C-alpha positions, 0 to 999 in steps of 0.5 A, spaced: 453 316 128 455 315 134 462 314 132 467 309 129 475 311 125 478 310 118 484 306 118 488 306 111 483 304 108 478 300 112 472 303 115 469 302 120 462 305 124 456 304 128 449 307 126 444 308 131 438 306 126 431 306 129 435 305 137 438 300 135 446 298 131 447 298 125 455 295 124 458 299 117 464 296 115 469 296 109 473 300 105 474 306 102 472 304 094 466 299 098 464 296 104 457 293 106 453 294 111 451 289 116 444 290 122 437 291 119 436 292 112 444 290 110 445 293 104 452 295 100 455 302 100 460 306 096 464 312 098 469 315 096 476 318 096 476 326 096 
Protein backbone atom coordinates (compact mmCIF):
# COMPACT_ATOMS: atom_id res chain seq x y z
CA UNK A 1 0.00 0.00 0.00
CA UNK A 2 1.35 3.39 -0.98
CA UNK A 3 -0.37 5.48 1.67
CA UNK A 4 -3.63 6.82 2.88
CA UNK A 5 -5.56 8.37 5.68
CA UNK A 6 -8.42 7.62 8.01
CA UNK A 7 -10.42 10.59 9.22
CA UNK A 8 -13.27 9.70 11.54
CA UNK A 9 -14.97 6.80 9.83
CA UNK A 10 -13.92 7.84 6.32
CA UNK A 11 -11.26 5.72 4.66
CA UNK A 12 -9.27 6.88 1.63
CA UNK A 13 -6.14 5.36 0.15
CA UNK A 14 -4.48 4.41 -3.11
CA UNK A 15 -2.86 1.10 -3.96
CA UNK A 16 -0.71 0.34 -7.00
CA UNK A 17 -2.10 -2.63 -8.95
CA UNK A 18 0.13 -3.71 -11.82
CA UNK A 19 1.68 -0.24 -11.84
CA UNK A 20 -1.69 1.50 -11.97
CA UNK A 21 -3.08 3.43 -9.01
CA UNK A 22 -6.40 2.15 -7.71
CA UNK A 23 -8.28 4.45 -5.35
CA UNK A 24 -10.17 3.09 -2.36
CA UNK A 25 -12.72 5.26 -0.61
CA UNK A 26 -15.60 4.64 1.74
CA UNK A 27 -16.27 4.19 5.41
CA UNK A 28 -15.18 1.62 7.97
CA UNK A 29 -18.51 -0.12 7.36
CA UNK A 30 -17.96 -0.57 3.65
CA UNK A 31 -17.15 1.28 0.49
CA UNK A 32 -16.21 1.06 -3.14
CA UNK A 33 -12.93 0.41 -4.91
CA UNK A 34 -12.75 2.50 -8.05
CA UNK A 35 -10.30 1.72 -10.82
CA UNK A 36 -9.27 -1.38 -12.73
CA UNK A 37 -11.32 -4.35 -11.60
CA UNK A 38 -13.53 -2.17 -9.42
CA UNK A 39 -15.27 -4.10 -6.66
CA UNK A 40 -16.91 -3.68 -3.29
CA UNK A 41 -15.04 -4.01 -0.04
CA UNK A 42 -16.00 -4.07 3.59
CA UNK A 43 -14.09 -3.30 6.75
CA UNK A 44 -15.16 -3.33 10.36
CA UNK A 45 -13.90 -1.39 13.34
CA UNK A 46 -11.54 -3.41 15.49
